[in-house]
Every structure is written in structure tokens, then in C-alpha cells.
LUMKESE-970914 format. One record per residue (C-alpha): y, x, z; residue number from 1. Coordinates in steps of 0.5 Angstrom, whole numbers, plus 500, padded with zeros to 3 digits. Example, Ala and Ser with C-alpha at 12.3 -4.5 7.8 and 13.67 -1.06 7.14 Angstrom:
! LUMKESE-970914
   y   x   z num
 491 525 516   1
 498 527 514   2
//
This chain:
! LUMKESE-970914
   y   x   z num
 186 873 224   1
 191 874 218   2
 196 879 217   3
 198 886 220   4
 199 887 228   5
 201 894 229   6
 204 895 236   7
 205 902 235   8
 210 901 229   9
 213 895 232  10
 215 900 238  11
 217 905 234  12
 222 901 230  13
 225 899 237  14
 226 906 239  15
 228 908 232  16
 234 903 232  17
 237 903 239  18
 244 906 237  19
 244 900 232  20
 242 895 237  21
 246 897 242  22
 252 897 237  23
 250 890 235  24
 250 888 243  25
 257 890 244  26
 259 886 238  27
 256 880 241  28
 259 881 248  29
 265 882 245  30
 265 874 243  31
 269 871 249  32
 264 865 249  33
 266 862 256  34
 263 855 256  35
 267 852 262  36
 274 853 258  37
 276 848 253  38
 280 854 249  39
 274 858 248  40
 270 852 245  41
 271 856 238  42
 269 863 241  43
 262 859 243  44
 261 856 236  45
 263 863 234  46
 257 866 238  47
 252 861 236  48
 254 863 229  49
 253 870 230  50
 246 869 233  51
 244 865 227  52
 246 870 222  53
 243 875 227  54
 236 871 227  55
 236 871 220  56
 237 878 219  57
 231 879 224  58
 226 876 219  59
 226 868 222  60
 225 864 216  61
 229 858 219  62
 235 858 224  63
 239 852 225  64
 246 851 229  65
 245 844 232  66
 250 839 235  67
 248 836 242  68
 255 833 244  69
 258 839 247  70
 257 846 245  71
 251 847 240  72
 244 850 241  73
 241 855 236  74
 234 854 234  75
 230 859 230  76
 223 858 227  77
 218 861 223  78
 212 858 219  79
 206 858 225  80
 199 860 225  81
 194 855 228  82
 190 860 231  83
 196 863 235  84
 199 861 241  85
 206 858 240  86
 212 861 245  87
 218 858 246  88
 224 863 248  89
 229 860 252  90
 236 863 253  91
 244 862 253  92
 249 865 250  93
 255 862 254  94
 258 866 259  95
 262 865 266  96
 270 865 266  97
 272 872 268  98
 277 871 274  99
 279 875 277 100
 281 879 271 101
 285 884 275 102
 278 886 279 103
 275 888 272 104
 275 896 271 105
 274 895 263 106
 277 889 259 107
 271 884 260 108
 270 882 252 109
 271 890 250 110
 264 893 252 111
 264 899 255 112
 259 904 257 113
 259 908 264 114
 254 912 267 115
 248 909 263 116
 250 901 264 117
 254 897 259 118
 260 893 262 119
 262 886 259 120
 262 879 261 121
 255 876 259 122
 252 883 259 123
 246 881 264 124
 247 874 264 125
 245 872 259 126
 247 875 252 127
 244 882 254 128
 237 879 256 129
 237 874 250 130
 238 880 245 131
 232 884 248 132
 228 878 245 133
 231 878 238 134
 230 885 237 135
 223 885 240 136
 222 879 234 137
 225 884 229 138
 221 890 231 139
 215 886 229 140
 218 882 223 141
 221 888 219 142
 215 893 220 143
 210 889 215 144
 207 886 221 145
 207 878 222 146
 209 876 229 147
 203 876 234 148
 205 869 237 149
 209 863 233 150
 216 864 236 151
 221 859 237 152
 228 861 240 153
 232 855 243 154
 239 858 245 155
 244 854 248 156
 251 854 250 157
 252 850 256 158
 248 853 261 159
 254 856 265 160
 256 849 266 161
 250 846 268 162
 246 844 261 163
 249 837 261 164
 246 836 254 165
 240 840 254 166
 235 835 257 167
 237 830 252 168
 236 835 246 169
 229 837 248 170
 227 830 249 171
 229 828 242 172
 226 835 239 173
 219 835 242 174
 216 836 236 175
 220 842 234 176
 220 845 241 177
 213 844 243 178
 209 850 245 179
 204 853 249 180
 209 857 254 181
 216 858 255 182
 219 865 256 183
 226 866 260 184
 229 872 261 185
 235 870 265 186
 232 873 272 187
 233 879 275 188
 228 885 277 189
 226 885 284 190
 230 892 285 191
 232 898 281 192
 225 901 279 193
 221 895 281 194
 220 890 275 195
 218 883 277 196
 215 877 275 197
 218 871 278 198
 213 865 279 199
 217 860 283 200
 224 857 283 201
 227 853 289 202
 229 846 287 203
 236 842 288 204
 238 836 291 205
 246 835 292 206
 250 830 296 207
 257 829 298 208
 260 825 304 209
 266 822 306 210
 268 820 313 211
 274 815 313 212
 277 813 319 213
 285 810 319 214
 288 807 313 215
 293 813 313 216
 294 820 317 217
 296 818 325 218
 300 822 330 219
 295 825 335 220
 300 824 340 221
 301 817 340 222
 294 815 337 223
 289 821 340 224
 284 818 344 225
 284 811 342 226
 282 812 334 227
 276 816 332 228
 277 822 329 229
 274 823 322 230
 274 830 322 231
 270 830 329 232
 265 825 326 233
 264 829 320 234
 263 835 325 235
 258 831 329 236
 254 829 323 237
 253 836 320 238
 251 839 327 239
 246 834 327 240
 242 836 321 241
 239 842 324 242
 236 844 331 243
 237 849 336 244
 232 854 332 245
 236 853 325 246
 230 848 323 247
 232 842 319 248
 232 836 324 249
 232 831 318 250
 225 827 320 251
 220 828 314 252
 224 833 311 253
 218 838 312 254
 212 833 310 255
 211 836 303 256
 213 843 304 257
 207 848 303 258
 206 854 308 259
 205 860 304 260
 198 863 303 261
 196 869 307 262
 196 873 301 263
 203 871 299 264
 206 873 305 265
 202 880 305 266
 205 881 298 267
 212 879 300 268
 211 884 306 269
 210 890 302 270
 216 889 298 271
 222 894 300 272
 227 890 304 273
 231 893 309 274
 234 888 314 275
 240 892 316 276
 242 894 309 277
 242 887 307 278
 246 885 313 279
 251 890 311 280
 251 888 304 281
 253 881 305 282
 257 883 311 283
 255 879 317 284
 254 881 324 285
 247 879 324 286
 242 875 320 287
 240 868 321 288
 235 863 319 289
 228 859 321 290
 224 863 326 291
 217 865 324 292
 219 867 317 293
 222 873 314 294
 229 874 310 295
 225 874 303 296
 221 868 305 297
 227 864 308 298
 230 865 301 299
 224 864 296 300
 219 859 300 301
 223 855 305 302
 227 849 304 303
 234 849 306 304
 240 844 307 305
 247 848 307 306
 254 845 307 307
 258 848 301 308
 265 845 302 309
 268 842 308 310
 275 839 308 311
 280 834 312 312
 287 834 315 313
 292 839 315 314
 291 846 313 315
 298 849 311 316
 302 854 315 317
 304 852 322 318
 302 845 325 319
 301 838 323 320
 299 834 329 321
 295 828 326 322
 289 825 326 323
 286 825 319 324
 285 819 315 325
 278 822 312 326
 274 828 312 327
 269 830 306 328
 263 835 305 329
 259 837 300 330
 252 839 301 331
 246 841 297 332
 239 842 299 333
 234 848 296 334
 227 845 295 335
 221 848 295 336
 215 846 290 337
 212 839 292 338
 218 836 295 339
 221 830 291 340
 229 831 290 341
 229 823 291 342
 225 822 297 343
 229 828 300 344
 236 825 299 345
 233 818 302 346
 231 822 308 347
 238 825 309 348
 242 819 307 349
 237 815 313 350
 239 821 318 351
 246 821 316 352
 247 814 317 353
 243 813 323 354
 247 819 326 355
 254 817 324 356
 259 816 330 357
 262 809 331 358
 269 808 329 359
 268 811 322 360
 265 809 315 361
 261 813 312 362
 260 814 304 363
 255 818 301 364
 255 820 294 365
 249 823 291 366
 249 828 286 367
 244 832 281 368
 237 833 283 369
 231 838 281 370
 224 839 284 371
 222 847 285 372
 217 850 280 373
 211 855 281 374
 207 858 276 375
 200 860 278 376
 200 868 278 377
 193 868 275 378
 196 864 269 379
 194 868 262 380
 201 869 261 381
 203 872 267 382
 197 877 267 383
 199 879 260 384
 206 880 262 385
 204 884 268 386
 200 889 263 387
 206 890 259 388
 210 892 265 389
 205 897 267 390
 205 900 260 391
 212 901 260 392
 214 902 267 393
 208 906 269 394
 207 901 275 395
 205 894 277 396
 210 889 277 397
 212 885 283 398
 211 878 284 399
 217 875 287 400
 220 868 287 401
 227 866 287 402
 231 862 291 403
 236 859 286 404
 234 854 281 405
 233 854 273 406
 234 846 271 407
 231 847 264 408
 224 850 267 409
 223 843 270 410
 225 840 263 411
 220 844 259 412
 215 842 264 413
 216 835 265 414
 218 833 258 415
 214 838 254 416
 208 840 259 417
 210 847 258 418
 209 853 263 419
 214 858 264 420
 214 865 265 421
 220 868 268 422
 221 875 266 423
 228 878 267 424
 230 886 267 425
 237 885 270 426
 238 888 277 427
 240 884 283 428
 247 888 284 429
 249 888 276 430
 255 883 278 431
 252 876 275 432
 258 871 275 433
 263 877 278 434
 268 882 275 435
 265 888 272 436
 258 885 270 437
 254 890 267 438
 247 891 265 439
 243 898 265 440
 241 900 258 441
 235 903 261 442
 232 897 263 443
 235 893 256 444
 231 898 252 445
 225 898 257 446
 225 890 257 447
 225 890 249 448
 219 894 249 449
 216 890 254 450
 217 884 250 451
 214 887 244 452
 208 889 248 453
 207 882 251 454
 207 878 244 455
 201 883 242 456
 198 881 249 457
 198 874 248 458
 196 874 241 459
 189 872 243 460
 191 867 248 461
 192 859 247 462
 192 854 252 463
 187 849 251 464
 189 842 249 465
 192 838 254 466
 192 843 260 467
 198 845 263 468
//
């Protein structure tokens, strides 16, 4: 194999340049790249240009800021070796809005270090984790080494607004982006001191209901008892979605749901989890959910139907005695692998229409959908990541799933036939999307070292042609 692959030199580089890397991260976090707010469009582009120059200085030969129809993507490549695997690193450089601003203890775009953690919007989601990969690549390229793997960076500026242009961009750049594996660090560890590899995500299916009754709000004293109340009808519909045991009552909903294996259930049961502490953290009088499954299993490997928003009638101060003209609800389903979002929405729509009370008209608007994904835990990339984590953290990785969705994982699988390794180093309580977002620097530094080791461990692996 051509070139030099000196792991010790790469690791020493990361350790020797920690102060500089931290200062650069603070500079990156100081750019207010809020993709959802149009007045920050210039900041989003500034962050893209910052990444371009930083990737060039890391040693990449080609870095481009490419247009998508919205905020741009940053793509970095080097000449590849055909005998080495190609890895695509995906991340995002846009961030969430900072509201409510008064809740921040430090200005969100003036990074501050407190008790070993770096506070700023985007610190953990996802600028800090993206920057780990940049300095890990630099550690190989600036020490007389070649990269052990062929690396492609794909960094977008629209993740926090649903990646509206990324799917089309990937479809139009398949030759540029084709790789053996994708690695994404946009997920958390399981807990402090418990590094994790996430091998499964739930999918998503969304719809909005409108129940229409009279042509306008009516006086409840004059018309009550003769006209169907849309709010009552909507409440009936929503109540019909679950049975008394909190299982989804939609016929066929569980047809394609795989039961967890005994090994999975045993592994989940070994993870540290305190029901009482979890209950206190979320602030509920008791936990709820599908019988026969633990809280972790309910959120990781079981599907759900949830009401996300509900509105009708008068909600101001005092009373307004009306029968409202309409009622509305937003629903989403969290889906597990092998559930087809289109089929699930078909089942839901059929159920809702069959259970709609008389005297009202039901309109259903379908929203976005994406299936769940799973990567086999015996995949070579997963095994390599577990070895890298063990070497850096001195303990084995926890194998976890997540209840949320990362749509790009589905796109990479469907368009590029690419498996994804989810390797995150943030902690679950670091306030992603909330005031006082932060990233513990110990995990930032260890994360970079883990990625340096991962590239070395993957050097000899290459996916067989046509395999997934």
C-alpha cells in the first residue's frame, strides 16, 4: 500500500495542537449560521466559506462551496487510492435559532468555557462534532502521512430546516459522493462515560387533520345539541388511535414491526437507566407506554403515533360560548425499520375516515415520511468503531438505537446504497436546540482521537462491489 500510515504521529498531532484547535472551534462557533432566519443567510454562507478555507488548510486538495437552491453545501475531496475504502463524512454547519435569548447564561455566539465545557449555539449540534472530523483528517495529512481511507466531506447548511435541497443535490452528484460507508457524528453518547455506537434510527410519517363543521362559529346556547361539534369529533378521532393499553389501535399498524431479539433486549437491559430519574427529568407523575417493553425499548425499537399539536375554538381569557367551525391536529408516527411510511399513512387515513363521527367533514393532508434504518452490528465499520472507542475510552462501546430520525441516512442508503455509521460524542443533556447548548471538551478531544484511530482501522476494509 503506497504512502505512510503512522498512527502514533497522527495521534500526537491532535494532542499537540489542542489549544489551536480549540481556538479555531471558538471562531467557527462565533458565526451565527442560523439557517431558519433569512437575516442570517449571510452568516450561513460565511460559515460555509470558513469551512472551505479550513479544509484546504487541513490538506484537502479540492474543496468547493456548491449551490443547492438554498444554503450551500461544502464538499472536500482528495485524490483516492483504489485499494482503500472511501468514507463520506456528513455533517451540518447550520444551527438552530437561539430563542429564548434571556435564558442563555453566555451570549450564544460568544463561546465561553465553563467547568470543562464549551458553551455556544452549535457547540454539540453539530459544529463541534464536524470540527472533530476536520482535525482528525488534518492529523493524518499534516504529519507526512496519507489518509488511510479516501475521505469525502459533505457538509450542509440546511439540516436544521429539514434539508429541503440535500436529496436533490445527492441525487445529482452521485459520482462525486459515492463511497463505501458514511460516518455521521450528529448523535449523542449514551451517557457520561458511556460512549456509544448508534446502529438504528426510527423513521417518520406525518399528517394533519382538519375537522370542519358549521360554516362559522355558532352560539352554543342556540345551536348546542343540534350541530356536531368539530372539537368533540376530533377528540373522538384521536382517542380512537390507541387502545386502553396504549397500543396503537390502527389495523395493520404492527404488521411489519420486528420484535427485538433476545440479545438486543439483554444488551439494552444492561445499560444504566433509572426509571425514577428519567421520570423526574421529564417532569411527569409516572411513565407511560406500551406494556411489555422498557422505556428504552419503547423509544428505540417500537413505533408510535403522537399528537404534536391540537387547536380549535376560543382559547383566550375568559369564556366565549361557541361551537367552533373547525378543529385541527398535527400527528406524526415514529416508525421502526421495515415499516413503509406510505403504507402506514394509508392505514392511518383509512382508520380515521372509518371512525369519523357523523355531522362533520374530515380533511387529511399528508406530510413528510421516511423509513427507519438499521446497520448490522457485525458490519466491519461498526467493529472498527468499537475498537477505536475501546482504545480511547478504555471501555467497550454501548450499542444503542435512537428514537429520532436523520433523513440523510435514508437518502444515502436509497440513492447511493451506502451504510451509515452513527458515531456521536456529545452528551444527551448538552442542550441541543435549547439555551446554553454546550460540548464537554474531554469528549471533543477524545472524539477526534477516536476518529483518527477509526480511519486507521478501516484502512484494510473495502466493501465488496454491489454489497450494502
